[in-house]
VMD Tcl script that builds the backbone (N, CA, C; Angstrom):
set m [mol new atoms 519]
animate dup $m
set s [atomselect $m all]
$s set {name element resname resid chain x y z} {
  {N N UNK 1 A 81.655 104.881 117.296}
  {CA C UNK 1 A 80.553 103.943 117.118}
  {C C UNK 1 A 81.144 102.540 117.100}
  {N N UNK 2 A 80.688 101.673 117.975}
  {CA C UNK 2 A 81.230 100.310 117.952}
  {C C UNK 2 A 80.829 99.591 116.671}
  {N N UNK 3 A 81.757 98.845 116.112}
  {CA C UNK 3 A 81.472 98.097 114.896}
  {C C UNK 3 A 80.576 96.906 115.209}
  {N N UNK 4 A 80.784 96.330 116.375}
  {CA C UNK 4 A 80.003 95.166 116.762}
  {C C UNK 4 A 79.602 95.326 118.215}
  {N N UNK 5 A 78.340 95.590 118.461}
  {CA C UNK 5 A 77.854 95.727 119.820}
  {C C UNK 5 A 76.685 94.785 120.026}
  {N N UNK 6 A 76.618 94.185 121.188}
  {CA C UNK 6 A 75.559 93.233 121.472}
  {C C UNK 6 A 74.845 93.664 122.749}
  {N N UNK 7 A 73.554 93.457 122.759}
  {CA C UNK 7 A 72.745 93.747 123.922}
  {C C UNK 7 A 71.974 92.492 124.295}
  {N N UNK 8 A 71.760 92.299 125.554}
  {CA C UNK 8 A 70.953 91.170 125.979}
  {C C UNK 8 A 69.503 91.468 125.621}
  {N N UNK 9 A 68.983 90.732 124.655}
  {CA C UNK 9 A 67.640 90.989 124.147}
  {C C UNK 9 A 66.577 90.161 124.867}
  {N N UNK 10 A 66.969 89.375 125.849}
  {CA C UNK 10 A 65.988 88.528 126.520}
  {C C UNK 10 A 64.917 89.363 127.208}
  {N N UNK 11 A 65.264 90.563 127.677}
  {CA C UNK 11 A 64.281 91.426 128.328}
  {C C UNK 11 A 63.208 91.885 127.337}
  {N N UNK 12 A 63.564 91.965 126.046}
  {CA C UNK 12 A 62.621 92.425 125.033}
  {C C UNK 12 A 61.862 91.269 124.398}
  {N N UNK 13 A 62.360 90.068 124.580}
  {CA C UNK 13 A 61.727 88.901 123.967}
  {C C UNK 13 A 62.189 88.726 122.536}
  {N N UNK 14 A 62.190 87.489 122.079}
  {CA C UNK 14 A 62.572 87.196 120.692}
  {C C UNK 14 A 61.449 87.651 119.766}
  {N N UNK 15 A 61.796 88.037 118.533}
  {CA C UNK 15 A 60.739 88.428 117.592}
  {C C UNK 15 A 59.777 87.256 117.373}
  {N N UNK 16 A 58.509 87.564 117.360}
  {CA C UNK 16 A 57.514 86.517 117.148}
  {C C UNK 16 A 57.491 86.124 115.674}
  {N N UNK 17 A 56.849 85.031 115.393}
  {CA C UNK 17 A 56.704 84.569 114.012}
  {C C UNK 17 A 55.970 85.626 113.182}
  {N N UNK 18 A 54.958 86.258 113.774}
  {CA C UNK 18 A 54.219 87.287 113.029}
  {C C UNK 18 A 55.102 88.506 112.763}
  {N N UNK 19 A 55.999 88.842 113.701}
  {CA C UNK 19 A 56.938 89.947 113.470}
  {C C UNK 19 A 57.855 89.634 112.290}
  {N N UNK 20 A 58.344 88.411 112.235}
  {CA C UNK 20 A 59.235 88.006 111.134}
  {C C UNK 20 A 58.504 88.004 109.803}
  {N N UNK 21 A 57.270 87.535 109.796}
  {CA C UNK 21 A 56.474 87.520 108.559}
  {C C UNK 21 A 56.210 88.949 108.092}
  {N N UNK 22 A 55.880 89.831 109.020}
  {CA C UNK 22 A 55.621 91.232 108.672}
  {C C UNK 22 A 56.876 91.887 108.095}
  {N N UNK 23 A 58.026 91.639 108.707}
  {CA C UNK 23 A 59.278 92.218 108.199}
  {C C UNK 23 A 59.585 91.691 106.806}
  {N N UNK 24 A 59.396 90.396 106.602}
  {CA C UNK 24 A 59.644 89.795 105.285}
  {C C UNK 24 A 58.683 90.368 104.250}
  {N N UNK 25 A 57.416 90.532 104.602}
  {CA C UNK 25 A 56.429 91.102 103.678}
  {C C UNK 25 A 56.792 92.543 103.311}
  {N N UNK 26 A 57.237 93.299 104.293}
  {CA C UNK 26 A 57.651 94.680 104.039}
  {C C UNK 26 A 58.872 94.713 103.111}
  {N N UNK 27 A 59.851 93.842 103.364}
  {CA C UNK 27 A 61.021 93.746 102.486}
  {C C UNK 27 A 60.593 93.471 101.048}
  {N N UNK 28 A 59.739 92.470 100.866}
  {CA C UNK 28 A 59.301 92.089 99.523}
  {C C UNK 28 A 58.513 93.205 98.849}
  {N N UNK 29 A 57.637 93.865 99.585}
  {CA C UNK 29 A 56.831 94.943 99.008}
  {C C UNK 29 A 57.726 96.087 98.515}
  {N N UNK 30 A 58.701 96.468 99.318}
  {CA C UNK 30 A 59.580 97.574 98.924}
  {C C UNK 30 A 60.438 97.181 97.728}
  {N N UNK 31 A 60.968 95.957 97.728}
  {CA C UNK 31 A 61.795 95.511 96.598}
  {C C UNK 31 A 60.970 95.461 95.315}
  {N N UNK 32 A 59.744 94.968 95.392}
  {CA C UNK 32 A 58.891 94.900 94.199}
  {C C UNK 32 A 58.574 96.306 93.695}
  {N N UNK 33 A 58.276 97.233 94.606}
  {CA C UNK 33 A 57.994 98.613 94.188}
  {C C UNK 33 A 59.221 99.289 93.567}
  {N N UNK 34 A 60.383 98.954 94.066}
  {CA C UNK 34 A 61.622 99.577 93.578}
  {C C UNK 34 A 62.224 98.842 92.386}
  {N N UNK 35 A 61.638 97.720 91.984}
  {CA C UNK 35 A 62.250 96.858 90.967}
  {C C UNK 35 A 62.452 97.560 89.623}
  {N N UNK 36 A 61.445 98.229 89.104}
  {CA C UNK 36 A 61.582 98.834 87.768}
  {C C UNK 36 A 62.618 99.954 87.768}
  {N N UNK 37 A 62.558 100.927 88.706}
  {CA C UNK 37 A 63.619 101.934 88.722}
  {C C UNK 37 A 65.004 101.312 88.939}
  {N N UNK 38 A 65.077 100.304 89.809}
  {CA C UNK 38 A 66.371 99.661 90.077}
  {C C UNK 38 A 66.904 98.965 88.830}
  {N N UNK 39 A 66.035 98.325 88.062}
  {CA C UNK 39 A 66.475 97.656 86.836}
  {C C UNK 39 A 66.961 98.661 85.794}
  {N N UNK 40 A 66.295 99.786 85.686}
  {CA C UNK 40 A 66.714 100.828 84.722}
  {C C UNK 40 A 68.076 101.401 85.130}
  {N N UNK 41 A 68.196 101.781 86.396}
  {CA C UNK 41 A 69.473 102.310 86.892}
  {C C UNK 41 A 70.557 101.241 86.772}
  {N N UNK 42 A 70.211 99.996 87.104}
  {CA C UNK 42 A 71.160 98.889 87.012}
  {C C UNK 42 A 71.661 98.665 85.594}
  {N N UNK 43 A 70.784 98.820 84.605}
  {CA C UNK 43 A 71.196 98.649 83.205}
  {C C UNK 43 A 72.211 99.717 82.804}
  {N N UNK 44 A 71.985 100.947 83.239}
  {CA C UNK 44 A 72.923 102.040 82.942}
  {C C UNK 44 A 74.268 101.767 83.621}
  {N N UNK 45 A 74.220 101.328 84.866}
  {CA C UNK 45 A 75.455 101.020 85.598}
  {C C UNK 45 A 76.196 99.871 84.927}
  {N N UNK 46 A 75.470 98.852 84.494}
  {CA C UNK 46 A 76.097 97.695 83.835}
  {C C UNK 46 A 76.847 98.126 82.573}
  {N N UNK 47 A 76.243 98.989 81.774}
  {CA C UNK 47 A 76.905 99.482 80.558}
  {C C UNK 47 A 78.146 100.293 80.941}
  {N N UNK 48 A 78.021 101.136 81.965}
  {CA C UNK 48 A 79.159 101.961 82.396}
  {C C UNK 48 A 80.316 101.094 82.899}
  {N N UNK 49 A 80.009 100.044 83.643}
  {CA C UNK 49 A 81.054 99.143 84.143}
  {C C UNK 49 A 81.741 98.447 82.980}
  {N N UNK 50 A 80.942 97.975 82.026}
  {CA C UNK 50 A 81.492 97.268 80.856}
  {C C UNK 50 A 82.419 98.185 80.058}
  {N N UNK 51 A 82.050 99.459 79.910}
  {CA C UNK 51 A 82.867 100.411 79.146}
  {C C UNK 51 A 84.104 100.871 79.924}
  {N N UNK 52 A 84.017 100.868 81.242}
  {CA C UNK 52 A 85.096 101.399 82.080}
  {C C UNK 52 A 86.266 100.439 82.254}
  {N N UNK 53 A 85.977 99.156 82.440}
  {CA C UNK 53 A 87.066 98.213 82.709}
  {C C UNK 53 A 86.655 96.800 82.316}
  {N N UNK 54 A 87.641 95.975 81.956}
  {CA C UNK 54 A 87.314 94.594 81.590}
  {C C UNK 54 A 86.922 93.780 82.813}
  {N N UNK 55 A 86.122 92.756 82.586}
  {CA C UNK 55 A 85.731 91.863 83.667}
  {C C UNK 55 A 84.237 91.777 83.815}
  {N N UNK 56 A 83.796 90.970 84.760}
  {CA C UNK 56 A 82.358 90.792 84.964}
  {C C UNK 56 A 81.694 92.058 85.511}
  {N N UNK 57 A 80.417 92.178 85.307}
  {CA C UNK 57 A 79.652 93.327 85.789}
  {C C UNK 57 A 79.259 93.125 87.251}
  {N N UNK 58 A 78.915 91.896 87.579}
  {CA C UNK 58 A 78.483 91.563 88.937}
  {C C UNK 58 A 79.625 90.875 89.684}
  {N N UNK 59 A 79.793 91.264 90.936}
  {CA C UNK 59 A 80.779 90.645 91.817}
  {C C UNK 59 A 80.009 89.849 92.869}
  {N N UNK 60 A 80.366 88.598 93.038}
  {CA C UNK 60 A 79.729 87.744 94.043}
  {C C UNK 60 A 80.702 87.554 95.198}
  {N N UNK 61 A 80.243 87.868 96.391}
  {CA C UNK 61 A 81.087 87.791 97.580}
  {C C UNK 61 A 80.491 86.781 98.558}
  {N N UNK 62 A 81.273 85.805 98.998}
  {CA C UNK 62 A 80.736 84.851 99.980}
  {C C UNK 62 A 80.491 85.554 101.308}
  {N N UNK 63 A 79.344 85.314 101.898}
  {CA C UNK 63 A 78.972 85.927 103.175}
  {C C UNK 63 A 78.354 84.886 104.089}
  {N N UNK 64 A 78.260 85.253 105.342}
  {CA C UNK 64 A 77.630 84.400 106.337}
  {C C UNK 64 A 76.350 85.093 106.788}
  {N N UNK 65 A 75.242 84.374 106.665}
  {CA C UNK 65 A 73.943 84.936 106.996}
  {C C UNK 65 A 73.395 84.410 108.306}
  {N N UNK 66 A 72.083 84.504 108.427}
  {CA C UNK 66 A 71.390 84.081 109.649}
  {C C UNK 66 A 71.721 82.636 109.987}
  {N N UNK 67 A 71.970 82.415 111.262}
  {CA C UNK 67 A 72.278 81.083 111.788}
  {C C UNK 67 A 73.511 80.455 111.127}
  {N N UNK 68 A 74.425 81.311 110.610}
  {CA C UNK 68 A 75.681 80.818 110.052}
  {C C UNK 68 A 75.576 80.258 108.642}
  {N N UNK 69 A 74.443 80.497 107.967}
  {CA C UNK 69 A 74.277 79.992 106.606}
  {C C UNK 69 A 75.146 80.795 105.633}
  {N N UNK 70 A 75.904 80.100 104.824}
  {CA C UNK 70 A 76.772 80.732 103.822}
  {C C UNK 70 A 75.946 81.011 102.563}
  {N N UNK 71 A 76.144 82.195 101.958}
  {CA C UNK 71 A 75.475 82.534 100.705}
  {C C UNK 71 A 76.360 83.498 99.919}
  {N N UNK 72 A 76.016 83.707 98.664}
  {CA C UNK 72 A 76.742 84.657 97.821}
  {C C UNK 72 A 75.969 85.972 97.791}
  {N N UNK 73 A 76.633 87.053 98.179}
  {CA C UNK 73 A 76.039 88.384 98.139}
  {C C UNK 73 A 76.497 89.059 96.850}
  {N N UNK 74 A 75.565 89.654 96.118}
  {CA C UNK 74 A 75.872 90.235 94.817}
  {C C UNK 74 A 75.974 91.748 94.891}
  {N N UNK 75 A 76.944 92.274 94.135}
  {CA C UNK 75 A 77.158 93.714 94.037}
  {C C UNK 75 A 77.596 94.025 92.605}
  {N N UNK 76 A 77.413 95.267 92.192}
  {CA C UNK 76 A 78.042 95.683 90.943}
  {C C UNK 76 A 79.542 95.761 91.208}
  {N N UNK 77 A 80.338 95.276 90.270}
  {CA C UNK 77 A 81.791 95.294 90.440}
  {C C UNK 77 A 82.282 96.741 90.429}
  {N N UNK 78 A 82.963 97.124 91.504}
  {CA C UNK 78 A 83.470 98.490 91.629}
  {C C UNK 78 A 84.997 98.527 91.661}
  {N N UNK 79 A 85.620 97.348 91.633}
  {CA C UNK 79 A 87.077 97.267 91.681}
  {C C UNK 79 A 87.601 96.541 90.452}
  {N N UNK 80 A 88.891 96.639 90.263}
  {CA C UNK 80 A 89.539 95.939 89.159}
  {C C UNK 80 A 89.438 94.434 89.386}
  {N N UNK 81 A 89.504 93.677 88.316}
  {CA C UNK 81 A 89.503 92.223 88.427}
  {C C UNK 81 A 90.754 91.809 89.206}
  {N N UNK 82 A 90.604 90.895 90.149}
  {CA C UNK 82 A 91.728 90.442 90.958}
  {C C UNK 82 A 91.964 91.276 92.199}
  {N N UNK 83 A 91.028 92.143 92.556}
  {CA C UNK 83 A 91.208 93.019 93.722}
  {C C UNK 83 A 91.359 92.223 95.016}
  {N N UNK 84 A 90.653 91.099 95.125}
  {CA C UNK 84 A 90.766 90.286 96.344}
  {C C UNK 84 A 92.191 89.775 96.536}
  {N N UNK 85 A 92.836 89.415 95.431}
  {CA C UNK 85 A 94.207 88.902 95.508}
  {C C UNK 85 A 95.209 90.001 95.866}
  {N N UNK 86 A 94.858 91.256 95.598}
  {CA C UNK 86 A 95.741 92.381 95.905}
  {C C UNK 86 A 95.621 92.847 97.361}
  {N N UNK 87 A 94.626 92.350 98.066}
  {CA C UNK 87 A 94.347 92.801 99.435}
  {C C UNK 87 A 95.541 92.616 100.365}
  {N N UNK 88 A 96.175 91.470 100.295}
  {CA C UNK 88 A 97.309 91.178 101.189}
  {C C UNK 88 A 98.429 92.214 101.040}
  {N N UNK 89 A 98.692 92.657 99.800}
  {CA C UNK 89 A 99.753 93.628 99.557}
  {C C UNK 89 A 99.395 95.017 100.102}
  {N N UNK 90 A 98.106 95.233 100.384}
  {CA C UNK 90 A 97.655 96.544 100.849}
  {C C UNK 90 A 97.318 96.578 102.339}
  {N N UNK 91 A 97.618 95.505 103.054}
  {CA C UNK 91 A 97.255 95.431 104.476}
  {C C UNK 91 A 97.817 96.584 105.300}
  {N N UNK 92 A 98.983 97.111 104.937}
  {CA C UNK 92 A 99.574 98.211 105.703}
  {C C UNK 92 A 98.788 99.513 105.544}
  {N N UNK 93 A 97.898 99.591 104.539}
  {CA C UNK 93 A 97.070 100.782 104.334}
  {C C UNK 93 A 95.715 100.687 105.031}
  {N N UNK 94 A 95.435 99.535 105.646}
  {CA C UNK 94 A 94.148 99.303 106.298}
  {C C UNK 94 A 93.899 100.357 107.377}
  {N N UNK 95 A 92.723 100.989 107.331}
  {CA C UNK 95 A 92.370 102.039 108.287}
  {C C UNK 95 A 91.393 101.550 109.346}
  {N N UNK 96 A 90.986 100.274 109.274}
  {CA C UNK 96 A 90.018 99.730 110.227}
  {C C UNK 96 A 90.726 98.853 111.249}
  {N N UNK 97 A 90.083 98.692 112.390}
  {CA C UNK 97 A 90.602 97.815 113.428}
  {C C UNK 97 A 89.921 96.453 113.330}
  {N N UNK 98 A 90.562 95.461 113.886}
  {CA C UNK 98 A 89.967 94.131 113.935}
  {C C UNK 98 A 89.944 93.462 112.586}
  {N N UNK 99 A 88.904 92.662 112.335}
  {CA C UNK 99 A 88.864 91.879 111.101}
  {C C UNK 99 A 88.459 92.672 109.860}
  {N N UNK 100 A 87.987 93.912 110.037}
  {CA C UNK 100 A 87.559 94.704 108.885}
  {C C UNK 100 A 88.763 95.217 108.099}
  {N N UNK 101 A 88.549 95.425 106.786}
  {CA C UNK 101 A 89.588 95.960 105.910}
  {C C UNK 101 A 88.985 97.119 105.138}
  {N N UNK 102 A 89.448 98.329 105.401}
  {CA C UNK 102 A 88.945 99.527 104.732}
  {C C UNK 102 A 90.109 100.453 104.414}
  {N N UNK 103 A 90.114 100.966 103.177}
  {CA C UNK 103 A 91.088 101.968 102.747}
  {C C UNK 103 A 90.289 103.119 102.160}
  {N N UNK 104 A 90.516 104.336 102.624}
  {CA C UNK 104 A 89.727 105.487 102.167}
  {C C UNK 104 A 89.824 105.672 100.651}
  {N N UNK 105 A 91.011 105.802 100.110}
  {CA C UNK 105 A 91.199 105.977 98.667}
  {C C UNK 105 A 91.800 104.698 98.097}
  {N N UNK 106 A 91.014 103.647 98.081}
  {CA C UNK 106 A 91.481 102.329 97.660}
  {C C UNK 106 A 91.940 102.371 96.204}
  {N N UNK 107 A 93.208 102.029 95.924}
  {CA C UNK 107 A 93.726 102.092 94.552}
  {C C UNK 107 A 93.113 101.033 93.630}
  {N N UNK 108 A 92.394 100.070 94.185}
  {CA C UNK 108 A 91.783 99.023 93.374}
  {C C UNK 108 A 90.455 99.451 92.762}
  {N N UNK 109 A 89.895 100.576 93.206}
  {CA C UNK 109 A 88.609 101.043 92.686}
  {C C UNK 109 A 88.741 101.533 91.246}
  {N N UNK 110 A 87.718 101.242 90.452}
  {CA C UNK 110 A 87.660 101.777 89.092}
  {C C UNK 110 A 87.031 103.167 89.144}
  {N N UNK 111 A 87.052 103.889 88.022}
  {CA C UNK 111 A 86.420 105.218 87.988}
  {C C UNK 111 A 84.931 105.113 88.280}
  {N N UNK 112 A 84.250 104.208 87.583}
  {CA C UNK 112 A 82.822 104.011 87.816}
  {C C UNK 112 A 82.595 103.482 89.227}
  {N N UNK 113 A 83.499 102.639 89.693}
  {CA C UNK 113 A 83.389 102.082 91.038}
  {C C UNK 113 A 83.349 103.150 92.115}
  {N N UNK 114 A 84.200 104.166 91.984}
  {CA C UNK 114 A 84.194 105.265 92.961}
  {C C UNK 114 A 82.832 105.953 92.989}
  {N N UNK 115 A 82.281 106.183 91.799}
  {CA C UNK 115 A 80.995 106.875 91.683}
  {C C UNK 115 A 79.858 106.038 92.273}
  {N N UNK 116 A 79.762 104.774 91.866}
  {CA C UNK 116 A 78.629 103.961 92.343}
  {C C UNK 116 A 78.745 103.657 93.838}
  {N N UNK 117 A 79.957 103.585 94.355}
  {CA C UNK 117 A 80.110 103.380 95.798}
  {C C UNK 117 A 79.713 104.625 96.577}
  {N N UNK 118 A 80.075 105.799 96.066}
  {CA C UNK 118 A 79.732 107.040 96.753}
  {C C UNK 118 A 78.216 107.152 96.915}
  {N N UNK 119 A 77.465 106.687 95.910}
  {CA C UNK 119 A 76.009 106.750 95.961}
  {C C UNK 119 A 75.373 105.436 96.434}
  {N N UNK 120 A 76.195 104.466 96.826}
  {CA C UNK 120 A 75.753 103.130 97.261}
  {C C UNK 120 A 74.966 102.381 96.183}
  {N N UNK 121 A 75.187 102.726 94.915}
  {CA C UNK 121 A 74.497 102.040 93.826}
  {C C UNK 121 A 75.086 100.663 93.547}
  {N N UNK 122 A 76.287 100.415 94.043}
  {CA C UNK 122 A 76.880 99.087 93.870}
  {C C UNK 122 A 76.084 98.025 94.629}
  {N N UNK 123 A 75.235 98.444 95.548}
  {CA C UNK 123 A 74.442 97.531 96.363}
  {C C UNK 123 A 73.136 97.079 95.698}
  {N N UNK 124 A 72.732 97.693 94.594}
  {CA C UNK 124 A 71.445 97.372 93.970}
  {C C UNK 124 A 71.234 95.880 93.692}
  {N N UNK 125 A 72.234 95.129 93.222}
  {CA C UNK 125 A 71.996 93.698 92.992}
  {C C UNK 125 A 71.618 92.915 94.251}
  {N N UNK 126 A 71.810 93.499 95.417}
  {CA C UNK 126 A 71.432 92.812 96.643}
  {C C UNK 126 A 69.917 92.732 96.810}
  {N N UNK 127 A 69.168 93.451 95.992}
  {CA C UNK 127 A 67.712 93.267 95.982}
  {C C UNK 127 A 67.396 91.804 95.669}
  {N N UNK 128 A 68.228 91.187 94.829}
  {CA C UNK 128 A 68.057 89.771 94.509}
  {C C UNK 128 A 68.244 88.921 95.766}
  {N N UNK 129 A 69.257 89.244 96.567}
  {CA C UNK 129 A 69.459 88.525 97.827}
  {C C UNK 129 A 68.265 88.690 98.765}
  {N N UNK 130 A 67.657 89.888 98.753}
  {CA C UNK 130 A 66.473 90.129 99.581}
  {C C UNK 130 A 65.320 89.270 99.067}
  {N N UNK 131 A 65.133 89.223 97.749}
  {CA C UNK 131 A 64.061 88.387 97.186}
  {C C UNK 131 A 64.237 86.923 97.565}
  {N N UNK 132 A 65.480 86.444 97.609}
  {CA C UNK 132 A 65.749 85.051 97.965}
  {C C UNK 132 A 65.616 84.791 99.466}
  {N N UNK 133 A 65.482 85.846 100.263}
  {CA C UNK 133 A 65.360 85.693 101.706}
  {C C UNK 133 A 66.701 85.560 102.415}
  {N N UNK 134 A 67.799 85.752 101.688}
  {CA C UNK 134 A 69.128 85.658 102.287}
  {C C UNK 134 A 69.490 86.917 103.057}
  {N N UNK 135 A 68.849 88.028 102.676}
  {CA C UNK 135 A 69.108 89.315 103.307}
  {C C UNK 135 A 67.776 90.021 103.530}
  {N N UNK 136 A 67.823 91.052 104.356}
  {CA C UNK 136 A 66.689 91.931 104.585}
  {C C UNK 136 A 67.108 93.322 104.112}
  {N N UNK 137 A 66.178 94.243 104.021}
  {CA C UNK 137 A 66.566 95.602 103.633}
  {C C UNK 137 A 67.342 96.290 104.751}
  {N N UNK 138 A 66.974 96.025 106.009}
  {CA C UNK 138 A 67.634 96.667 107.143}
  {C C UNK 138 A 68.135 95.592 108.108}
  {N N UNK 139 A 69.377 95.721 108.504}
  {CA C UNK 139 A 69.968 94.779 109.442}
  {C C UNK 139 A 71.470 94.920 109.415}
  {N N UNK 140 A 72.151 94.168 110.248}
  {CA C UNK 140 A 73.620 94.239 110.227}
  {C C UNK 140 A 74.156 93.677 108.918}
  {N N UNK 141 A 75.238 94.249 108.419}
  {CA C UNK 141 A 75.822 93.758 107.174}
  {C C UNK 141 A 76.259 92.311 107.344}
  {N N UNK 142 A 75.974 91.461 106.361}
  {CA C UNK 142 A 76.433 90.067 106.459}
  {C C UNK 142 A 77.965 90.029 106.433}
  {N N UNK 143 A 78.572 89.368 107.401}
  {CA C UNK 143 A 80.031 89.360 107.476}
  {C C UNK 143 A 80.664 88.383 106.489}
  {N N UNK 144 A 81.937 88.636 106.200}
  {CA C UNK 144 A 82.739 87.724 105.398}
  {C C UNK 144 A 83.075 86.487 106.235}
  {N N UNK 145 A 83.279 85.339 105.592}
  {CA C UNK 145 A 83.635 84.133 106.354}
  {C C UNK 145 A 84.870 84.321 107.229}
  {N N UNK 146 A 85.896 85.041 106.738}
  {CA C UNK 146 A 87.100 85.232 107.551}
  {C C UNK 146 A 86.840 86.119 108.765}
  {N N UNK 147 A 85.847 87.014 108.675}
  {CA C UNK 147 A 85.480 87.809 109.846}
  {C C UNK 147 A 84.838 86.909 110.900}
  {N N UNK 148 A 83.940 86.016 110.464}
  {CA C UNK 148 A 83.248 85.120 111.383}
  {C C UNK 148 A 84.237 84.174 112.058}
  {N N UNK 149 A 85.264 83.760 111.326}
  {CA C UNK 149 A 86.283 82.882 111.907}
  {C C UNK 149 A 86.999 83.541 113.090}
  {N N UNK 150 A 87.086 84.879 113.066}
  {CA C UNK 150 A 87.774 85.577 114.153}
  {C C UNK 150 A 86.819 85.992 115.279}
  {N N UNK 151 A 85.519 85.684 115.156}
  {CA C UNK 151 A 84.551 86.026 116.196}
  {C C UNK 151 A 84.848 85.267 117.486}
  {N N UNK 152 A 84.621 85.934 118.575}
  {CA C UNK 152 A 84.593 85.267 119.869}
  {C C UNK 152 A 83.188 84.648 119.987}
  {N N UNK 153 A 82.995 83.689 120.885}
  {CA C UNK 153 A 81.680 83.041 120.971}
  {C C UNK 153 A 80.506 84.017 121.125}
  {N N UNK 154 A 80.669 85.068 121.916}
  {CA C UNK 154 A 79.553 85.990 122.118}
  {C C UNK 154 A 79.258 86.837 120.871}
  {N N UNK 155 A 80.228 86.997 119.965}
  {CA C UNK 155 A 79.996 87.738 118.722}
  {C C UNK 155 A 78.995 87.019 117.835}
  {N N UNK 156 A 78.908 85.709 117.976}
  {CA C UNK 156 A 78.038 84.907 117.104}
  {C C UNK 156 A 76.560 85.234 117.282}
  {N N UNK 157 A 76.223 85.959 118.347}
  {CA C UNK 157 A 74.831 86.405 118.515}
  {C C UNK 157 A 74.380 87.235 117.322}
  {N N UNK 158 A 75.329 87.892 116.687}
  {CA C UNK 158 A 75.029 88.728 115.523}
  {C C UNK 158 A 74.402 87.906 114.400}
  {N N UNK 159 A 74.723 86.624 114.365}
  {CA C UNK 159 A 74.218 85.759 113.300}
  {C C UNK 159 A 72.812 85.245 113.585}
  {N N UNK 160 A 72.189 85.716 114.654}
  {CA C UNK 160 A 70.831 85.296 114.994}
  {C C UNK 160 A 69.789 86.014 114.146}
  {N N UNK 161 A 70.196 87.058 113.443}
  {CA C UNK 161 A 69.254 87.825 112.621}
  {C C UNK 161 A 69.693 87.808 111.161}
  {N N UNK 162 A 68.745 88.110 110.284}
  {CA C UNK 162 A 69.040 88.190 108.855}
  {C C UNK 162 A 69.852 89.452 108.599}
  {N N UNK 163 A 70.945 89.320 107.859}
  {CA C UNK 163 A 71.770 90.473 107.512}
  {C C UNK 163 A 71.013 91.416 106.602}
  {N N UNK 164 A 71.438 92.663 106.588}
  {CA C UNK 164 A 70.704 93.671 105.838}
  {C C UNK 164 A 71.496 94.342 104.736}
  {N N UNK 165 A 70.752 94.877 103.781}
  {CA C UNK 165 A 71.331 95.666 102.691}
  {C C UNK 165 A 71.811 97.005 103.233}
  {N N UNK 166 A 71.109 97.547 104.202}
  {CA C UNK 166 A 71.521 98.796 104.827}
  {C C UNK 166 A 71.418 98.664 106.336}
  {N N UNK 167 A 72.246 99.414 107.013}
  {CA C UNK 167 A 72.259 99.371 108.470}
  {C C UNK 167 A 73.053 100.548 108.993}
  {N N UNK 168 A 73.512 100.459 110.216}
  {CA C UNK 168 A 74.234 101.551 110.859}
  {C C UNK 168 A 75.468 101.983 110.077}
  {N N UNK 169 A 76.214 101.002 109.528}
  {CA C UNK 169 A 77.444 101.317 108.796}
  {C C UNK 169 A 77.153 102.233 107.596}
  {N N UNK 170 A 76.102 101.923 106.816}
  {CA C UNK 170 A 75.798 102.704 105.622}
  {C C UNK 170 A 75.261 104.092 105.964}
  {N N UNK 171 A 74.367 104.185 106.948}
  {CA C UNK 171 A 73.786 105.480 107.258}
  {C C UNK 171 A 74.750 106.379 108.009}
  {N N UNK 172 A 75.828 105.799 108.541}
  {CA C UNK 172 A 76.836 106.603 109.243}
  {C C UNK 172 A 77.918 107.121 108.298}
  {N N UNK 173 A 77.808 106.790 107.011}
  {CA C UNK 173 A 78.791 107.261 106.037}
  {C C UNK 173 A 80.015 106.407 106.019}
}
mol reanalyze $m
mol bondsrecalc $m
mol representation Tube
mol addrep $m
């Protein structure tokens, strides 16, 4: 499965304003309906993170959104504090090609982190990003700034749409 694939969408036409409004309304409706269960589950996860390891409960990651807008994407912290600084020392374990960095059994993960990542519960705080309009429920994952820096000009087409909380990467395991 290609990590980044682009198709010429001119034959299909750009999404109309009404299409964008409908998608945004659907995003908001689903987030509002899921808010109470998400808050309850989130409270349990927050307590588990606090008991499992020292550090903040929420991790904020800089991302690049639609039209190149920079924003902070929120997640439940699933790694030890300082995990970003440890990345360079683990580059030889990287299992992904290109600008992505993935390690199957990442040693930086906490016990709770492994569990919430397996169930994708670390993504729940991104409902806030959806409410702010920075993300959608479905779309390509918002890339890291260093990934965008390595894009070729044609890769930037990916930034024409709002990034999503879930997409091909998540449903493909």
